[in-house]
C-alpha positions in Angstrom: -50.1 122.9 -20.2 -48.0 122.9 -17.0 -49.4 124.1 -13.8 -47.0 127.1 -13.6 -48.1 128.1 -17.1 -51.7 127.8 -16.1 -51.1 129.9 -13.0 -49.4 132.6 -15.0 -52.2 132.7 -17.5 -54.7 132.9 -14.6 -52.8 135.5 -12.7 -52.2 137.7 -15.8 -56.0 137.9 -16.2 -55.4 138.6 -20.0 -56.8 135.4 -21.4 -59.9 133.4 -20.6 -58.8 130.1 -18.9 -62.1 128.3 -19.3 -61.0 126.5 -22.5 -58.0 125.1 -20.6 -60.2 123.4 -18.1 -61.8 119.9 -18.4 -65.4 120.6 -17.2 -66.7 117.2 -18.2 -66.5 115.8 -14.6 -67.1 118.9 -12.6 -69.4 118.5 -9.6 -70.7 120.8 -6.9 -69.7 119.7 -3.5 -72.6 118.9 -1.1 -75.1 119.5 -3.8 -76.3 115.9 -4.5 -80.0 115.4 -4.1 -81.6 113.2 -1.5 -85.3 112.5 -1.3 -87.0 112.9 2.0 -90.7 112.5 2.9 -92.3 114.8 5.4 -95.8 114.6 6.8 -97.5 118.0 7.6 -100.9 118.7 9.0 -103.4 119.8 6.4 -103.4 123.5 7.6 -99.6 123.7 7.1 -99.9 122.4 3.5 -102.8 124.8 2.9 -100.7 127.7 4.2 -97.7 126.6 2.2 -99.8 126.4 -1.0 -101.3 129.9 -0.4 -97.8 131.4 0.2 -96.4 129.6 -2.8 -99.2 130.7 -5.0 -98.9 134.3 -3.8 -95.2 134.5 -4.8 -95.5 132.2 -7.9 -93.5 129.2 -6.9 -94.2 125.6 -6.1 -94.9 124.2 -2.7 -91.6 122.3 -2.9 -89.7 125.4 -3.8 -90.9 127.4 -0.9 -90.2 124.6 1.5 -86.7 124.3 0.2 -86.0 128.1 0.3 -87.4 128.4 3.9 -85.5 125.5 5.2 -82.2 126.7 3.7 -82.8 130.2 5.0 -83.4 128.8 8.5 -80.3 126.5 8.4 -78.2 129.5 7.2 -79.6 131.6 10.0 -78.8 129.0 12.6 -75.2 128.6 11.2 -74.8 132.5 11.4 -76.1 132.6 14.9 -73.9 129.8 16.1 -70.9 131.5 14.4 -71.6 134.9 16.0 -72.3 133.2 19.4 -68.9 131.4 19.2 -67.2 134.7 18.3 -68.8 136.5 21.2 -67.8 133.6 23.6 -64.2 133.9 22.3 -64.2 137.7 22.9 -65.6 137.2 26.4 -63.0 134.7 27.3 -60.1 137.0 26.2 
């Protein structure tokens, strides 16, 4: 199928295009795993275990979720700060 035919099929939204895609080599950008080791004081591990147990997830899951939330928050704060600085400079 030529690109313009694919584009027309996609734009018409009449047919499902999934069968026209080769998904055998699909990857998600920036989603590769990398192992890291982190040492925490015993009280932190105990607190993590209690919270993880309370919400029914593993220690590793709660650490991942909390780190991602914090990183997203930092990114959002930087973005809003940059926007505010741009408005102030105008």
